[in-house]
C-alpha positions, 0 to 999 in steps of 0.5 A: 500499500502506497504512503500518503503525503501525511505520513510520518517517519518515526524513530528515536535519537539514542545518543546525545553528543556534546563537547569539542572535537578538534576544536569543533563544537558538537551538540547534536542528538544522533540516532546512531553512532554511524550518524556521527561518523557521517559528520566527524569521521574519515578524514573530516578531522585530524583523528581520522575516526572509524567505527573501531576507534570511536568505540575505543575512544567512547570507552576509554575517554570521558570528555578530555579525561581518561577513565580511572580504570585505564589510567594504570598504563601510559600510552604515547597517545594520551596527550594527542587524544586529551587535546583533541578529543573532549566529547561526551556520549550520553545515552537517550531515548527520545522519540524523534518525528520527522514529516516526509512527503512521499510522492 
């Protein structure tokens, strides 16, 4: 059955991302982390983010501070990431309603 022009696309936001990444301000809601990578992934920033690097940074860093469980071992990249990565990921579940016009 074809959709009418009054149909709504419903989904939900799963992440609220705020802070700065390589000096660029971030304050946006995303449905998935892939959406975040569309905006800041690849060669769009100095960090060259991909899925695995984003997962590692999200797990190890809270803003520009390294999480306490990962502070036991100093790594060579700590100063680099502390300088460029000041991003907070907050899990949310907020409805998103977007009106889409189908022809």
